[in-house]
MOPAC internal coordinates of N, CA, C and O (Angstrom, degrees):
PM7 1SCF
backbone

  N    0.0000 0     0.00 0     0.00 0    0    0    0
  C    1.4552 1     0.00 0     0.00 0    1    0    0
  C    1.5314 1   108.21 1     0.00 0    2    1    0
  O    1.2310 1   120.68 1   -37.75 1    3    2    1
  N    1.3228 1   116.30 1   142.25 1    3    2    1
  C    1.4624 1   120.78 1  -179.35 1    5    3    2
  C    1.5271 1   111.09 1   -69.33 1    6    5    3
  O    1.2310 1   120.49 1   -32.13 1    7    6    5
  N    1.3496 1   116.68 1   147.87 1    7    6    5
  C    1.4712 1   120.63 1  -174.98 1    9    7    6
  C    1.5267 1   114.79 1   -54.50 1   10    9    7
  O    1.2310 1   119.76 1   139.30 1   11   10    9
  N    1.3356 1   118.06 1   -40.70 1   11   10    9
  C    1.4717 1   118.58 1  -179.15 1   13   11   10
  C    1.5267 1   111.60 1   -66.98 1   14   13   11
  O    1.2310 1   120.10 1   150.03 1   15   14   13
  N    1.3394 1   117.42 1   -29.97 1   15   14   13
  C    1.4638 1   120.31 1   176.86 1   17   15   14
  C    1.5249 1   110.85 1   -72.48 1   18   17   15
  O    1.2310 1   120.79 1   143.59 1   19   18   17
  N    1.3305 1   116.10 1   -36.41 1   19   18   17
  C    1.4640 1   119.59 1   176.48 1   21   19   18
  C    1.5271 1   110.48 1   -63.08 1   22   21   19
  O    1.2310 1   120.47 1   136.98 1   23   22   21
  N    1.3355 1   116.71 1   -43.02 1   23   22   21
  C    1.4691 1   120.40 1   177.66 1   25   23   22
  C    1.5222 1   110.41 1   -62.25 1   26   25   23
  O    1.2310 1   120.66 1   138.03 1   27   26   25
  N    1.3383 1   116.34 1   -41.97 1   27   26   25
  C    1.4591 1   120.44 1   179.15 1   29   27   26
  C    1.5097 1   111.91 1   -62.56 1   30   29   27
  O    1.2310 1   120.35 1   135.06 1   31   30   29
  N    1.3300 1   116.93 1   -44.94 1   31   30   29
  C    1.4703 1   120.69 1   178.27 1   33   31   30
  C    1.5183 1   111.23 1   -63.26 1   34   33   31
  O    1.2310 1   120.57 1   138.68 1   35   34   33
  N    1.3210 1   116.52 1   -41.32 1   35   34   33
  C    1.4520 1   121.09 1   178.78 1   37   35   34
  C    1.5297 1   110.57 1   -63.59 1   38   37   35
  O    1.2310 1   120.15 1   137.72 1   39   38   37
  N    1.3270 1   117.31 1   -42.28 1   39   38   37
  C    1.4608 1   121.61 1   179.00 1   41   39   38
  C    1.5294 1   110.37 1   -63.69 1   42   41   39
  O    1.2310 1   120.24 1   138.48 1   43   42   41
  N    1.3288 1   117.14 1   -41.52 1   43   42   41
  C    1.4688 1   120.15 1   178.75 1   45   43   42
  C    1.5254 1   110.96 1   -63.34 1   46   45   43
  O    1.2310 1   120.31 1   139.19 1   47   46   45
  N    1.3183 1   117.02 1   -40.81 1   47   46   45
  C    1.4725 1   119.89 1   178.43 1   49   47   46
  C    1.5246 1   110.83 1   -65.47 1   50   49   47
  O    1.2310 1   120.64 1   139.55 1   51   50   49
  N    1.3288 1   116.37 1   -40.45 1   51   50   49
  C    1.4571 1   120.03 1   178.68 1   53   51   50
  C    1.5300 1   110.55 1   -65.30 1   54   53   51
  O    1.2310 1   120.33 1   137.57 1   55   54   53
  N    1.3247 1   116.97 1   -42.43 1   55   54   53
  C    1.4610 1   121.00 1   178.26 1   57   55   54
  C    1.5234 1   110.37 1   -62.41 1   58   57   55
  O    1.2310 1   120.94 1   136.88 1   59   58   57
  N    1.3061 1   115.81 1   -43.12 1   59   58   57
  C    1.4728 1   120.51 1   178.99 1   61   59   58
  C    1.5204 1   110.52 1   -58.78 1   62   61   59
  O    1.2310 1   120.28 1   131.39 1   63   62   61
  N    1.3320 1   117.07 1   -48.61 1   63   62   61
  C    1.4730 1   120.35 1   179.48 1   65   63   62
  C    1.5321 1   110.93 1   -60.79 1   66   65   63
  O    1.2310 1   120.74 1   138.11 1   67   66   65
  N    1.3223 1   116.19 1   -41.89 1   67   66   65
  C    1.4671 1   120.72 1   179.70 1   69   67   66
  C    1.5366 1   110.69 1   -60.72 1   70   69   67
  O    1.2310 1   120.61 1   133.44 1   71   70   69
  N    1.3186 1   116.43 1   -46.56 1   71   70   69
  C    1.4698 1   120.34 1  -178.92 1   73   71   70
  C    1.5272 1   111.46 1   -68.70 1   74   73   71
  O    1.2310 1   120.36 1   142.47 1   75   74   73
  N    1.3239 1   116.92 1   -37.53 1   75   74   73
  C    1.4705 1   119.35 1   177.74 1   77   75   74
  C    1.5326 1   110.64 1   -63.88 1   78   77   75
  O    1.2310 1   120.26 1   143.68 1   79   78   77
  N    1.3371 1   117.10 1   -36.32 1   79   78   77
  C    1.4701 1   119.55 1   176.43 1   81   79   78
  C    1.5220 1   111.25 1   -64.95 1   82   81   79
  O    1.2310 1   120.29 1   156.55 1   83   82   81
  N    1.3407 1   117.05 1   -23.45 1   83   82   81
  C    1.4600 1   121.87 1   178.01 1   85   83   82
  C    1.5333 1   111.72 1   -88.50 1   86   85   83
  O    1.2310 1   120.33 1  -178.39 1   87   86   85
  N    1.3422 1   116.98 1     1.61 1   87   86   85
  C    1.4553 1   120.82 1   175.09 1   89   87   86
  C    1.5211 1   115.63 1   103.29 1   90   89   87
  O    1.2310 1   119.44 1   177.74 1   91   90   89
  N    1.3313 1   118.68 1    -2.26 1   91   90   89
  C    1.4641 1   120.03 1   178.26 1   93   91   90
  C    1.5232 1   109.64 1   -75.75 1   94   93   91
  O    1.2310 1   121.06 1   -25.41 1   95   94   93
  N    1.3191 1   115.58 1   154.59 1   95   94   93
  C    1.4696 1   121.73 1  -179.03 1   97   95   94
  C    1.5269 1   109.12 1  -119.92 1   98   97   95
  O    1.2310 1   120.96 1   -50.24 1   99   98   97
  N    1.3276 1   115.76 1   129.76 1   99   98   97
  C    1.4588 1   121.23 1  -178.07 1  101   99   98
  C    1.5246 1   111.21 1   -70.71 1  102  101   99
  O    1.2310 1   121.45 1   -44.60 1  103  102  101
  N    1.3169 1   114.83 1   135.40 1  103  102  101
  C    1.4582 1   121.92 1   175.83 1  105  103  102
  C    1.5257 1   110.18 1  -112.74 1  106  105  103
  O    1.2310 1   120.40 1   136.58 1  107  106  105
  N    1.3498 1   116.84 1   -43.42 1  107  106  105
  C    1.4599 1   120.33 1  -175.94 1  109  107  106
  C    1.5290 1   109.79 1  -157.77 1  110  109  107
  O    1.2310 1   121.03 1   -26.99 1  111  110  109
  N    1.3305 1   115.64 1   153.01 1  111  110  109
  C    1.4657 1   121.01 1   174.47 1  113  111  110
  C    1.5208 1   109.37 1  -123.46 1  114  113  111
  O    1.2310 1   121.19 1   -33.72 1  115  114  113
  N    1.3144 1   115.32 1   146.28 1  115  114  113
  C    1.4611 1   123.13 1   174.64 1  117  115  114
  C    1.5254 1   113.67 1    49.15 1  118  117  115
  O    1.2310 1   121.02 1  -128.61 1  119  118  117
  N    1.3199 1   115.65 1    51.39 1  119  118  117
  C    1.4677 1   120.07 1   175.36 1  121  119  118
  C    1.5262 1   108.02 1   -71.01 1  122  121  119
  O    1.2310 1   120.91 1   -53.34 1  123  122  121
  N    1.3345 1   115.87 1   126.66 1  123  122  121
  C    1.4665 1   120.53 1  -178.18 1  125  123  122
  C    1.5212 1   110.31 1  -123.52 1  126  125  123
  O    1.2310 1   121.80 1   -34.66 1  127  126  125
  N    1.3265 1   114.16 1   145.34 1  127  126  125
  C    1.4506 1   121.73 1   170.91 1  129  127  126
  C    1.5177 1   107.09 1  -140.73 1  130  129  127
  O    1.2310 1   120.89 1     3.12 1  131  130  129
  N    1.3059 1   115.90 1  -176.88 1  131  130  129
  C    1.4644 1   120.80 1  -172.80 1  133  131  130
  C    1.5337 1   113.70 1   -56.28 1  134  133  131
  O    1.2310 1   119.96 1   140.83 1  135  134  133
  N    1.3176 1   117.69 1   -39.17 1  135  134  133
  C    1.4687 1   120.02 1  -173.59 1  137  135  134
  C    1.5209 1   114.75 1  -117.93 1  138  137  135
  O    1.2310 1   120.08 1  -162.31 1  139  138  137
  N    1.3215 1   117.45 1    17.69 1  139  138  137
  C    1.4575 1   117.21 1   179.67 1  141  139  138
  C    1.5074 1   113.64 1  -177.92 1  142  141  139
  O    1.2310 1   121.61 1    -2.30 1  143  142  141
  N    1.3158 1   114.52 1   177.70 1  143  142  141
  C    1.4605 1   122.16 1   179.97 1  145  143  142
  C    1.5188 1   108.64 1  -150.10 1  146  145  143
  O    1.2310 1   121.13 1   -32.61 1  147  146  145
  N    1.3300 1   115.44 1   147.39 1  147  146  145
  C    1.4601 1   121.66 1   173.46 1  149  147  146
  C    1.5204 1   106.78 1  -122.02 1  150  149  147
  O    1.2310 1   120.75 1   -53.00 1  151  150  149
  N    1.3290 1   116.17 1   127.00 1  151  150  149
  C    1.4612 1   119.98 1  -176.79 1  153  151  150
  C    1.5220 1   112.48 1   -66.29 1  154  153  151
  O    1.2310 1   120.71 1   129.09 1  155  154  153
  N    1.3248 1   116.25 1   -50.91 1  155  154  153
  C    1.4633 1   121.52 1  -179.00 1  157  155  154
  C    1.5183 1   109.45 1  -134.80 1  158  157  155
  O    1.2310 1   120.87 1   -39.92 1  159  158  157
  N    1.3150 1   115.94 1   140.08 1  159  158  157
  C    1.4601 1   121.50 1   171.65 1  161  159  158
  C    1.5242 1   105.47 1  -121.88 1  162  161  159
  O    1.2310 1   120.97 1   -56.37 1  163  162  161
  N    1.3300 1   115.74 1   123.63 1  163  162  161
  C    1.4587 1   120.38 1  -172.61 1  165  163  162
  C    1.5250 1   110.52 1  -137.27 1  166  165  163
  O    1.2310 1   121.34 1   -18.21 1  167  166  165
  N    1.3157 1   115.04 1   161.79 1  167  166  165
  C    1.4578 1   121.74 1   172.67 1  169  167  166
  C    1.5178 1   109.13 1  -101.62 1  170  169  167
  O    1.2310 1   120.73 1   -47.84 1  171  170  169
  N    1.3162 1   116.21 1   132.16 1  171  170  169
  C    1.4549 1   122.39 1   169.90 1  173  171  170
  C    1.5154 1   104.94 1  -118.82 1  174  173  171
  O    1.2310 1   120.87 1   -88.72 1  175  174  173
  N    1.3038 1   115.94 1    91.28 1  175  174  173
  C    1.4670 1   124.49 1  -170.54 1  177  175  174
  C    1.5202 1   109.05 1    59.20 1  178  177  175
  O    1.2310 1   119.81 1    69.04 1  179  178  177
  N    1.3283 1   117.96 1  -110.96 1  179  178  177
  C    1.4637 1   122.10 1  -177.85 1  181  179  178
  C    1.5288 1   112.88 1   -96.82 1  182  181  179
  O    1.2310 1   120.20 1  -177.57 1  183  182  181
  N    1.3263 1   117.21 1     2.43 1  183  182  181
  C    1.4648 1   121.58 1  -175.25 1  185  183  182
  C    1.5198 1   110.95 1  -104.11 1  186  185  183
  O    1.2310 1   120.82 1   -48.37 1  187  186  185
  N    1.3287 1   116.04 1   131.63 1  187  186  185
  C    1.4538 1   122.44 1   175.32 1  189  187  186
  C    1.5289 1   107.25 1   -84.35 1  190  189  187
  O    1.2310 1   120.51 1   -54.18 1  191  190  189
  N    1.3261 1   116.63 1   125.82 1  191  190  189
  C    1.4570 1   121.51 1  -174.05 1  193  191  190
  C    1.5300 1   109.69 1  -115.85 1  194  193  191
  O    1.2310 1   121.15 1   -56.86 1  195  194  193
  N    1.3256 1   115.40 1   123.14 1  195  194  193
  C    1.4609 1   122.68 1   175.31 1  197  195  194
  C    1.5234 1   106.62 1   -98.12 1  198  197  195
  O    1.2310 1   120.78 1   -60.53 1  199  198  197
  N    1.3292 1   116.12 1   119.47 1  199  198  197
  C    1.4649 1   120.89 1  -171.60 1  201  199  198
  C    1.5222 1   111.13 1  -114.06 1  202  201  199
  O    1.2310 1   121.06 1   -52.69 1  203  202  201
  N    1.3200 1   115.57 1   127.31 1  203  202  201
  C    1.4607 1   122.56 1   171.28 1  205  203  202
  C    1.5265 1   107.52 1  -101.48 1  206  205  203
  O    1.2310 1   120.70 1   -52.24 1  207  206  205
  N    1.3276 1   116.26 1   127.76 1  207  206  205
  C    1.4634 1   121.71 1  -179.88 1  209  207  206
  C    1.5210 1   108.16 1  -109.22 1  210  209  207
  O    1.2310 1   120.99 1   -50.13 1  211  210  209
  N    1.3298 1   115.71 1   129.87 1  211  210  209
  C    1.4651 1   120.95 1   179.24 1  213  211  210
  C    1.5213 1   108.96 1  -126.18 1  214  213  211
  O    1.2310 1   120.91 1   -39.49 1  215  214  213
  N    1.3315 1   115.87 1   140.51 1  215  214  213
  C    1.4593 1   121.67 1   178.73 1  217  215  214
  C    1.5208 1   109.87 1  -125.22 1  218  217  215
  O    1.2310 1   120.81 1   -41.73 1  219  218  217
  N    1.3169 1   116.07 1   138.27 1  219  218  217
  C    1.4715 1   122.43 1   171.06 1  221  219  218
  C    1.5168 1   107.13 1  -141.21 1  222  221  219
  O    1.2310 1   121.10 1   -41.99 1  223  222  221
  N    1.3197 1   115.50 1   138.01 1  223  222  221
  C    1.4675 1   117.39 1  -179.82 1  225  223  222
  C    1.5225 1   111.85 1   -75.18 1  226  225  223
  O    1.2310 1   120.18 1   163.13 1  227  226  225
  N    1.3365 1   117.26 1   -16.87 1  227  226  225
  C    1.4560 1   121.57 1   179.20 1  229  227  226
  C    1.5276 1   108.95 1  -148.78 1  230  229  227
  O    1.2310 1   121.31 1   -28.42 1  231  230  229
  N    1.3274 1   115.09 1   151.58 1  231  230  229
  C    1.4673 1   118.40 1   174.95 1  233  231  230
  C    1.5288 1   110.81 1  -100.76 1  234  233  231
  O    1.2310 1   120.95 1  -159.84 1  235  234  233
  N    1.3053 1   115.78 1    20.16 1  235  234  233
  C    1.4619 1   121.86 1  -179.35 1  237  235  234
  C    1.5337 1   111.95 1   -54.27 1  238  237  235
  O    1.2310 1   120.21 1   141.52 1  239  238  237
  N    1.3255 1   117.21 1   -38.48 1  239  238  237
  C    1.4704 1   121.43 1  -177.81 1  241  239  238
  C    1.5227 1   111.96 1  -111.05 1  242  241  239
  O    1.2310 1   120.77 1  -155.43 1  243  242  241
  N    1.3171 1   116.13 1    24.57 1  243  242  241
  C    1.4520 1   120.84 1  -179.40 1  245  243  242
  C    1.5143 1   110.74 1   119.03 1  246  245  243
  O    1.2310 1   121.23 1   -22.37 1  247  246  245
  N    1.3067 1   115.25 1   157.63 1  247  246  245
  C    1.4650 1   120.01 1  -177.93 1  249  247  246
  C    1.5235 1   111.24 1   -77.45 1  250  249  247
  O    1.2310 1   121.50 1   -16.46 1  251  250  249
  N    1.3116 1   114.74 1   163.54 1  251  250  249
  C    1.4675 1   120.57 1   179.10 1  253  251  250
  C    1.5253 1   111.09 1   -60.26 1  254  253  251
  O    1.2310 1   120.14 1   138.81 1  255  254  253
  N    1.3251 1   117.34 1   -41.19 1  255  254  253
  C    1.4642 1   119.57 1  -177.60 1  257  255  254
  C    1.5240 1   111.75 1   -67.21 1  258  257  255
  O    1.2310 1   120.10 1   154.40 1  259  258  257
  N    1.3237 1   117.41 1   -25.60 1  259  258  257
  C    1.4639 1   120.50 1   179.04 1  261  259  258
  C    1.5254 1   112.86 1   -70.91 1  262  261  259
  O    1.2310 1   120.07 1   169.12 1  263  262  261
  N    1.3200 1   117.48 1   -10.88 1  263  262  261
  C    1.4626 1   120.30 1  -179.63 1  265  263  262
  C    1.5285 1   112.76 1   -83.74 1  266  265  263
  O    1.2310 1   120.02 1   179.16 1  267  266  265
  N    1.3138 1   117.57 1    -0.84 1  267  266  265
  C    1.4672 1   120.84 1   177.56 1  269  267  266
  C    1.5301 1   107.55 1   -85.54 1  270  269  267
  O    1.2310 1   121.47 1   -89.45 1  271  270  269
  N    1.3154 1   114.79 1    90.55 1  271  270  269
  C    1.4664 1   122.02 1  -176.89 1  273  271  270
  C    1.5265 1   111.40 1   -75.68 1  274  273  271
  O    1.2310 1   120.76 1    -8.35 1  275  274  273
  N    1.3264 1   116.15 1   171.65 1  275  274  273
  C    1.4675 1   119.50 1   176.80 1  277  275  274
  C    1.5264 1   110.62 1   -63.45 1  278  277  275
  O    1.2310 1   119.61 1   146.62 1  279  278  277
  N    1.3333 1   118.35 1   -33.38 1  279  278  277
  C    1.4679 1   121.08 1   175.86 1  281  279  278
  C    1.5236 1   110.54 1   -62.42 1  282  281  279
  O    1.2310 1   120.36 1   135.19 1  283  282  281
  N    1.3355 1   116.93 1   -44.81 1  283  282  281
  C    1.4606 1   121.35 1   178.66 1  285  283  282
  C    1.5272 1   109.85 1   -64.73 1  286  285  283
  O    1.2310 1   120.27 1   138.98 1  287  286  285
  N    1.3235 1   117.08 1   -41.02 1  287  286  285
  C    1.4603 1   120.15 1   177.91 1  289  287  286
  C    1.5210 1   110.90 1   -59.74 1  290  289  287
  O    1.2310 1   120.25 1   136.35 1  291  290  289
  N    1.3239 1   117.14 1   -43.65 1  291  290  289
  C    1.4644 1   120.54 1   179.27 1  293  291  290
  C    1.5251 1   111.77 1   -62.97 1  294  293  291
  O    1.2310 1   120.22 1   142.05 1  295  294  293
  N    1.3172 1   117.18 1   -37.95 1  295  294  293
  C    1.4754 1   120.33 1   177.36 1  297  295  294
  C    1.5292 1   110.99 1   -66.39 1  298  297  295
  O    1.2310 1   120.76 1   140.35 1  299  298  297
  N    1.3216 1   116.15 1   -39.65 1  299  298  297
  C    1.4636 1   120.24 1   177.29 1  301  299  298
  C    1.5279 1   111.20 1   -64.56 1  302  301  299
  O    1.2310 1   120.76 1   136.78 1  303  302  301
  N    1.3136 1   116.16 1   -43.22 1  303  302  301
  C    1.4667 1   120.93 1   178.91 1  305  303  302
  C    1.5257 1   110.29 1   -61.71 1  306  305  303
  O    1.2310 1   120.40 1   135.64 1  307  306  305
  N    1.3236 1   116.84 1   -44.36 1  307  306  305
  C    1.4589 1   120.29 1   178.91 1  309  307  306
  C    1.5287 1   110.52 1   -60.76 1  310  309  307
  O    1.2310 1   120.35 1   132.91 1  311  310  309
  N    1.3356 1   116.93 1   -47.09 1  311  310  309
  C    1.4630 1   121.10 1  -179.56 1  313  311  310
  C    1.5303 1   110.72 1   -62.91 1  314  313  311
  O    1.2310 1   120.29 1   140.25 1  315  314  313
  N    1.3255 1   117.05 1   -39.75 1  315  314  313
  C    1.4601 1   120.85 1   179.06 1  317  315  314
  C    1.5290 1   110.93 1   -63.53 1  318  317  315
  O    1.2310 1   120.69 1   136.47 1  319  318  317
  N    1.3207 1   116.28 1   -43.53 1  319  318  317
  C    1.4770 1   119.49 1   177.83 1  321  319  318
  C    1.5263 1   110.62 1   -61.60 1  322  321  319
  O    1.2310 1   120.65 1   138.31 1  323  322  321
  N    1.3126 1   116.37 1   -41.69 1  323  322  321
  C    1.4666 1   120.70 1   178.11 1  325  323  322
  C    1.5336 1   110.29 1   -61.43 1  326  325  323
  O    1.2310 1   120.87 1   135.08 1  327  326  325
  N    1.3233 1   115.94 1   -44.92 1  327  326  325
  C    1.4619 1   120.96 1   179.06 1  329  327  326
  C    1.5295 1   110.62 1   -60.13 1  330  329  327
  O    1.2310 1   120.68 1   134.60 1  331  330  329
  N    1.3268 1   116.31 1   -45.40 1  331  330  329
  C    1.4629 1   120.54 1  -179.32 1  333  331  330
  C    1.5300 1   111.47 1   -62.40 1  334  333  331
  O    1.2310 1   120.60 1   140.72 1  335  334  333
  N    1.3278 1   116.46 1   -39.28 1  335  334  333
  C    1.4705 1   119.94 1   177.97 1  337  335  334
  C    1.5232 1   111.07 1   -66.91 1  338  337  335
  O    1.2310 1   120.46 1   134.36 1  339  338  337
  N    1.3114 1   116.73 1   -45.64 1  339  338  337
  C    1.4704 1   120.48 1  -178.65 1  341  339  338
  C    1.5216 1   111.67 1   -63.24 1  342  341  339
  O    1.2310 1   120.56 1   144.35 1  343  342  341
  N    1.3187 1   116.53 1   -35.65 1  343  342  341
  C    1.4587 1   120.93 1  -175.36 1  345  343  342
  C    1.5195 1   113.20 1  -100.08 1  346  345  343
  O    1.2310 1   120.97 1  -175.44 1  347  346  345
  N    1.3203 1   115.76 1     4.56 1  347  346  345
  C    1.4663 1   122.90 1   175.59 1  349  347  346
  C    1.5280 1   112.57 1    43.60 1  350  349  347
  O    1.2310 1   121.79 1  -121.38 1  351  350  349
  N    1.3093 1   114.18 1    58.62 1  351  350  349
  C    1.4583 1   119.56 1   177.26 1  353  351  350
  C    1.5192 1   109.76 1  -125.47 1  354  353  351
  O    1.2310 1   121.31 1   -33.10 1  355  354  353
  N    1.3088 1   115.11 1   146.90 1  355  354  353
  C    1.4532 1   119.89 1   176.31 1  357  355  354
  C    1.5272 1   110.00 1  -123.83 1  358  357  355
  O    1.2310 1   121.24 1  -149.67 1  359  358  357
  N    1.3288 1   115.23 1    30.33 1  359  358  357
  C    1.4664 1   120.58 1   178.21 1  361  359  358
  C    1.5264 1   109.94 1   -63.24 1  362  361  359
  O    1.2310 1   120.25 1   -28.96 1  363  362  361
  N    1.3246 1   117.13 1   151.04 1  363  362  361
  C    1.4628 1   118.54 1   173.67 1  365  363  362
  C    1.5285 1   108.99 1   -61.47 1  366  365  363
  O    1.2310 1   120.76 1   -35.79 1  367  366  365
  N    1.3331 1   116.14 1   144.21 1  367  366  365
  C    1.4622 1   121.36 1  -174.75 1  369  367  366
  C    1.5193 1   111.12 1  -130.22 1  370  369  367
  O    1.2310 1   121.81 1   -20.68 1  371  370  369
  N    1.3240 1   114.13 1   159.32 1  371  370  369
  C    1.4572 1   119.93 1   170.80 1  373  371  370
  C    1.5280 1   108.68 1  -150.73 1  374  373  371
  O    1.2310 1   121.30 1   -15.81 1  375  374  373
  N    1.3286 1   115.12 1   164.19 1  375  374  373
  C    1.4588 1   122.54 1   178.77 1  377  375  374
  C    1.5211 1   108.70 1  -115.04 1  378  377  375
  O    1.2310 1   120.76 1   -59.78 1  379  378  377
  N    1.3265 1   116.15 1   120.22 1  379  378  377
  C    1.4587 1   122.01 1   177.34 1  381  379  378
  C    1.5224 1   109.25 1  -111.63 1  382  381  379
  O    1.2310 1   120.90 1   -24.85 1  383  382  381
  N    1.3139 1   115.88 1   155.15 1  383  382  381
  C    1.4572 1   121.75 1   174.72 1  385  383  382
  C    1.5256 1   107.59 1  -126.35 1  386  385  383
  O    1.2310 1   120.85 1   -46.69 1  387  386  385
  N    1.3308 1   115.98 1   133.31 1  387  386  385
  C    1.4608 1   121.48 1   173.57 1  389  387  386
  C    1.5188 1   107.04 1  -116.68 1  390  389  387
  O    1.2310 1   121.30 1   -60.67 1  391  390  389
  N    1.3235 1   115.11 1   119.33 1  391  390  389
  C    1.4535 1   121.04 1   177.38 1  393  391  390
  C    1.5112 1   109.68 1  -105.82 1  394  393  391
  O    1.2310 1   121.02 1   -48.29 1  395  394  393
  N    1.3297 1   115.65 1   131.71 1  395  394  393
  C    1.4651 1   121.48 1   179.22 1  397  395  394
  C    1.5200 1   107.28 1  -120.62 1  398  397  395
  O    1.2310 1   121.26 1   -53.01 1  399  398  397
  N    1.3221 1   115.20 1   126.99 1  399  398  397
  C    1.4608 1   120.39 1  -175.03 1  401  399  398
  C    1.5237 1   110.05 1  -131.25 1  402  401  399
  O    1.2310 1   121.12 1   -31.61 1  403  402  401
  N    1.3258 1   115.45 1   148.39 1  403  402  401
  C    1.4623 1   122.22 1   175.52 1  405  403  402
  C    1.5093 1   111.28 1   113.89 1  406  405  403
  O    1.2310 1   121.13 1   -35.48 1  407  406  405
  N    1.3193 1   115.44 1   144.52 1  407  406  405
  C    1.4767 1   119.61 1   178.96 1  409  407  406
  C    1.5200 1   111.18 1   -55.07 1  410  409  407
  O    1.2310 1   120.67 1   146.06 1  411  410  409
  N    1.3244 1   116.32 1   -33.94 1  411  410  409
  C    1.4628 1   120.75 1   178.21 1  413  411  410
  C    1.5243 1   111.74 1   -97.84 1  414  413  411
  O    1.2310 1   120.88 1  -167.26 1  415  414  413
  N    1.3207 1   115.92 1    12.74 1  415  414  413
  C    1.4704 1   122.14 1  -179.89 1  417  415  414
  C    1.5226 1   110.49 1    50.45 1  418  417  415
  O    1.2310 1   121.06 1  -133.28 1  419  418  417
  N    1.3325 1   115.58 1    46.72 1  419  418  417
  C    1.4559 1   119.91 1  -174.07 1  421  419  418
  C    1.5233 1   114.89 1   -95.87 1  422  421  419
  O    1.2310 1   119.98 1   176.75 1  423  422  421
  N    1.3201 1   117.64 1    -3.25 1  423  422  421
  C    1.4597 1   120.47 1   178.89 1  425  423  422
  C    1.5294 1   109.09 1  -116.05 1  426  425  423
  O    1.2310 1   120.60 1   -61.57 1  427  426  425
  N    1.3245 1   116.46 1   118.43 1  427  426  425
  C    1.4630 1   121.86 1  -179.60 1  429  427  426
  C    1.5260 1   108.54 1  -117.04 1  430  429  427
  O    1.2310 1   121.24 1   -54.00 1  431  430  429
  N    1.3253 1   115.23 1   126.00 1  431  430  429
  C    1.4680 1   121.24 1   177.45 1  433  431  430
  C    1.5281 1   107.68 1  -121.31 1  434  433  431
  O    1.2310 1   120.70 1   -58.92 1  435  434  433
  N    1.3195 1   116.27 1   121.08 1  435  434  433
  C    1.4548 1   122.06 1  -178.88 1  437  435  434
  C    1.5256 1   108.57 1  -112.81 1  438  437  435
  O    1.2310 1   120.98 1   -60.26 1  439  438  437
  N    1.3180 1   115.73 1   119.74 1  439  438  437
  C    1.4578 1   120.28 1   177.54 1  441  439  438
  C    1.5231 1   108.39 1  -111.22 1  442  441  439
  O    1.2310 1   121.20 1   -70.10 1  443  442  441
  N    1.3176 1   115.31 1   109.90 1  443  442  441
  C    1.4635 1   121.18 1   176.34 1  445  443  442
  C    1.5006 1   108.67 1   -76.22 1  446  445  443
  O    1.2310 1   121.23 1   -37.71 1  447  446  445
  N    1.3341 1   115.26 1   142.29 1  447  446  445
  C    1.4650 1   121.07 1   176.27 1  449  447  446
  C    1.5326 1   110.19 1    52.26 1  450  449  447
  O    1.2310 1   120.96 1  -129.54 1  451  450  449
  N    1.3287 1   115.77 1    50.46 1  451  450  449
  C    1.4589 1   122.96 1  -172.49 1  453  451  450
  C    1.5268 1   113.58 1   -64.38 1  454  453  451
  O    1.2310 1   120.46 1   150.10 1  455  454  453
  N    1.3306 1   116.72 1   -29.90 1  455  454  453
  C    1.4603 1   120.62 1   177.43 1  457  455  454
  C    1.5159 1   109.06 1  -156.87 1  458  457  455
  O    1.2310 1   121.31 1   -15.94 1  459  458  457
  N    1.3178 1   115.10 1   164.06 1  459  458  457
  C    1.4690 1   122.82 1  -177.45 1  461  459  458
  C    1.5193 1   110.59 1  -112.89 1  462  461  459
  O    1.2310 1   120.68 1   -21.30 1  463  462  461
  N    1.3084 1   116.31 1   158.70 1  463  462  461
  C    1.4594 1   119.68 1   171.44 1  465  463  462
  C    1.5143 1   108.38 1   -74.36 1  466  465  463
  O    1.2310 1   121.04 1   -28.67 1  467  466  465
  N    1.3606 1   115.61 1   151.33 1  467  466  465
  C    1.4551 1   122.31 1  -176.73 1  469  467  466
  C    1.4612 1   114.00 1   -50.90 1  470  469  467
  O    1.2310 1   120.10 1   180.00 1  471  470  469

């Protein structure tokens, strides 16, 4: 596996552990559809949470969470809608972003309800 993919997988696992310590329950990882992907899908009590995980070794050019552009948000929204249709659920939903920064991935920033659907 290429080094950047290993870092991405490691960041997703770290984010998952962090969120589970906060009480969230994992439902799915790396859900993919034609026009998007969701890194983690979790339950936070009665709310279905679609989580985007971002990693940067340095915040010199901005934080990891700042890399979630409007294009990326639209892809996440599309993938989430696809997931909801496939799984026939109408649970309340939100989009969270977990940013992990540092060569040792020692800084974790979790933004609940990071953005809304249009």
